[in-house]
Residue, then its C-alpha position, 0 to 999 in steps of 0.5 A: m158135560a152139563k150145560e151152564e144155567m142161564v141167569e134171569f133179570e127183570g127190566l123195562v124196554t127203553e127202546v125198540l130197535p130194528d130186527a126184533r132187538f130191544r134195548v133193556k134197562l135192567d133193575a140191576g142197573p146196566t143196559i143191554i140188548a136183547y132180542t124176542a125169544g122164539k116162543m114169543k115170536k111164535n105165540r105173536i106177543k108184541t113188545l113195546a117200549g115201556d113194557r116190563v119184561t124177564v130177560e134171560m142171559s148167558p153168565y159168560d155175555l152179560e151185555k147180550g140177553r134173550l126176552i123170555f116174558r113179558h109182564k102184564d101191566a096191572k095199571a093198563p086200561p083194558p083194550p077198547p071194544p071193537s067198533q061194530r059195523p052198521n047192518f046195511r040192507r038191500 
């Protein structure tokens, strides 16, 4: 018996919930609850409210999903450089 193909959607994270779950507003219209995929946890990819994400969902349950990719925002400014400690001499 073959496995069913997962359906992918893009959306916007609207709310961060406890237990690594997120409320995601899909571009197609509905709002769903999604959790972070294991590879994103393993690679320590942080997801915040306002991030564009790709969500993978089962065709049997279209109310829950799994975050599989966080899109980089082209308009986001680069992170500030790390502050340097002054050199102390004894």
